[in-house]
C-alpha positions as CSV (number, residue, x, y, z in Angstrom):
1,M,41.9,43.4,-79.8
2,T,39.6,41.6,-77.4
3,I,39.0,37.9,-77.3
4,E,35.4,37.1,-76.9
5,N,34.7,34.3,-74.4
6,K,32.0,32.0,-75.7
7,R,30.2,29.4,-73.8
8,I,30.6,25.9,-75.3
9,I,27.5,23.8,-75.7
10,K,28.1,20.1,-76.3
11,V,25.6,18.4,-78.6
12,G,25.8,14.7,-79.3
13,I,25.1,14.0,-83.0
14,K,24.4,10.3,-82.7
15,T,22.9,9.5,-86.0
16,P,25.1,8.6,-89.0
17,Y,22.6,10.4,-91.2
18,L,24.1,13.6,-89.9
19,Y,27.8,12.8,-89.9
20,E,28.5,10.0,-92.5
21,N,29.6,10.4,-96.1
22,M,28.2,7.3,-97.6
23,I,29.7,8.0,-101.0
24,E,33.3,8.3,-99.7
25,E,32.8,5.3,-97.5
26,G,32.6,3.2,-100.6
27,R,28.9,2.4,-100.5
28,S,27.4,1.4,-103.8
29,E,25.5,4.0,-105.9
30,D,22.3,1.9,-105.5
31,Y,22.7,1.8,-101.7
32,V,23.2,5.6,-101.5
33,K,20.3,6.2,-103.8
34,K,18.1,4.0,-101.6
35,Q,19.2,5.8,-98.5
36,I,18.4,9.2,-100.1
37,E,15.0,8.2,-101.5
38,K,13.7,5.9,-98.8
39,F,15.5,7.0,-95.5
40,G,16.2,10.7,-96.0
41,Y,20.0,10.6,-96.2
42,D,21.3,14.1,-97.3
43,P,24.9,14.3,-98.5
44,E,24.8,17.9,-97.3
45,N,24.7,16.8,-93.7
46,L,26.9,18.1,-90.8
47,L,30.0,16.0,-91.8
48,K,32.2,19.0,-92.4
49,E,31.1,20.8,-89.2
50,S,32.6,20.3,-85.8
51,K,31.3,23.5,-84.4
52,I,28.4,25.8,-85.1
53,K,28.5,29.4,-84.0
54,A,25.4,30.8,-82.3
55,G,25.8,34.3,-80.9
56,K,27.5,33.9,-77.5
57,Y,27.8,30.1,-78.0
58,D,30.1,27.7,-79.8
59,V,28.1,24.5,-80.3
60,E,30.5,21.6,-80.3
61,L,29.2,18.7,-82.3
62,L,30.3,15.3,-80.9
63,T,29.6,12.7,-83.5
64,G,29.8,8.9,-83.6
65,I,28.5,6.1,-81.5
66,K,30.2,3.4,-79.5
67,E,28.8,0.3,-81.0
68,C,30.8,-2.4,-79.1
69,C,28.0,-3.4,-76.8
70,P,24.7,-2.0,-75.5
71,A,26.0,-0.9,-72.1
72,H,28.7,1.3,-73.8
73,Y,26.1,2.6,-76.2
74,I,23.8,3.7,-73.4
75,E,26.7,5.2,-71.5
76,D,27.7,7.1,-74.7
77,I,24.3,8.7,-75.3
78,T,23.7,9.6,-71.7
79,D,27.0,11.4,-71.2
80,S,26.1,14.1,-68.6
81,T,28.3,16.6,-70.3
82,L,26.0,16.7,-73.3
83,D,23.4,19.5,-73.3
84,L,21.4,17.8,-76.1
85,V,21.5,14.6,-78.0
86,I,20.2,14.4,-81.6
87,I,19.7,10.7,-82.4
88,G,18.0,8.4,-84.8
89,S,15.4,5.8,-84.3
90,T,16.5,2.4,-85.4
91,S,15.3,-0.5,-83.3
92,D,18.5,-0.6,-81.3
93,V,18.6,3.2,-80.8
94,E,15.0,3.2,-79.6
95,M,15.7,0.5,-77.1
96,A,18.8,2.5,-75.9
97,V,16.8,5.7,-75.6
98,K,14.0,3.9,-73.7
99,A,16.5,2.3,-71.4
100,S,17.9,5.8,-70.7
101,I,14.6,7.2,-69.4
102,G,15.5,8.6,-66.0
103,S,18.9,10.0,-67.1
104,G,17.5,13.5,-67.7
105,V,19.1,13.7,-71.1
106,L,17.2,15.7,-73.7
107,F,16.9,13.5,-76.7
108,A,15.8,14.8,-80.1
109,R,14.6,12.2,-82.6
110,Y,15.9,12.7,-86.1
111,S,13.9,10.2,-88.1
112,T,11.8,9.5,-91.2
113,F,9.1,8.7,-88.6
114,Y,8.9,12.4,-87.8
115,G,5.5,13.3,-86.4
116,K,4.4,9.6,-86.2
117,E,4.8,6.5,-84.2
118,S,7.9,4.4,-84.9
119,R,7.4,1.6,-87.4
120,Y,9.8,-0.5,-85.4
121,S,8.3,-0.3,-81.9
122,G,4.9,1.3,-82.6
123,L,5.7,3.8,-79.9
124,T,5.4,7.6,-80.0
125,P,8.5,9.7,-79.5
126,E,7.5,10.6,-75.9
127,K,6.9,7.0,-74.9
128,T,10.4,6.1,-76.1
129,G,12.0,9.0,-74.2
130,Y,12.5,11.7,-76.9
131,S,11.8,15.3,-75.9
132,F,11.8,16.6,-79.4
133,D,11.0,15.3,-82.9
134,I,13.0,17.0,-85.6
135,P,12.3,16.8,-89.4
136,K,14.9,14.7,-91.1
137,K,16.6,17.7,-92.7
138,P,20.2,18.7,-91.9
139,Q,19.3,22.4,-92.4
140,T,16.7,22.2,-89.6
141,V,19.4,20.9,-87.3
142,R,21.7,23.7,-88.3
143,Q,19.0,26.3,-87.7
144,L,18.2,24.8,-84.3
145,L,21.9,24.7,-83.2
146,S,22.6,28.2,-84.5
147,N,19.7,29.8,-82.8
148,E,20.9,31.6,-79.6
149,R,17.5,32.1,-78.1
150,T,16.7,28.4,-78.4
151,L,20.0,27.4,-76.9
152,D,19.5,29.9,-74.0
153,A,16.1,28.2,-73.4
154,I,17.5,24.7,-73.5
155,L,20.3,25.6,-71.0
156,S,17.8,27.3,-68.7
157,G,15.9,24.1,-68.2
158,S,12.6,26.0,-68.3
159,Q,9.8,24.2,-70.2
160,T,8.0,27.5,-70.9
161,R,11.2,29.2,-72.3
162,I,11.9,26.1,-74.4
163,E,8.4,26.0,-75.8
164,N,8.4,29.7,-76.6
165,A,11.8,29.6,-78.2
166,I,11.0,26.5,-80.4
167,A,7.6,28.2,-81.4
168,K,9.5,31.2,-82.5
169,L,12.2,29.2,-84.3
170,N,9.4,27.1,-86.0
171,T,8.2,30.3,-87.8
172,E,11.5,30.1,-89.8
173,L,11.4,26.4,-90.6
174,E,9.8,24.6,-93.5
175,S,8.6,21.9,-91.1
176,P,8.3,22.5,-87.3
177,I,10.4,20.9,-84.5
178,L,7.9,19.1,-82.4
179,I,8.0,19.1,-78.6
180,T,6.8,15.9,-77.0
181,K,5.0,15.4,-73.7
182,Y,8.2,13.8,-72.3
183,L,10.0,17.1,-72.2
184,P,8.8,18.2,-68.7
185,V,9.8,14.8,-67.4
186,A,13.3,15.0,-68.9
187,L,13.7,18.5,-67.5
188,A,12.6,17.5,-64.0
189,L,15.0,14.5,-64.1
190,K,17.9,16.6,-65.4
191,E,17.4,19.0,-62.5
192,F,17.0,16.2,-60.0
193,N,20.2,14.5,-61.3
194,K,22.2,17.7,-60.8
195,K,21.8,17.4,-57.0
């Protein structure tokens, strides 16, 4: 019997829409219904998953957000051990992502604003510091994080490889993952910050 060594990829899941169970948390039926209809909450989110297998990778999902104060929040989302951070776009989150420009973290926006400017700040995802814009569907996140080719590309730090891998993955998705103009900036900063 051989034990396969898998590379662990750490992904920050920093939006409660992907890890909370609003029903079990005692939220009212009306509240949950509003979250589903208006804000895209899907009870079939990633709550029960702490790892996703993707070929030679085990993708470790690190959920939750430190909410005690803005400085800890920014520190939490810019953890240099994270290979990718999937995060929402509330006003506070947008401010934290924008304040994190320069960190080299690859942020993926998971929002009802998908494909558009934020209704909070009026900014496009790239102006805020997001490298990707993901449709607000847990299944899209699962497909992204279980796609070995895409993970290879993200880890390579090559813009061309990432663009090609996402383009290929998008042929399998109902709605495409969008790459923003901020991606090359984030990749260059990530490489610079390694030194």
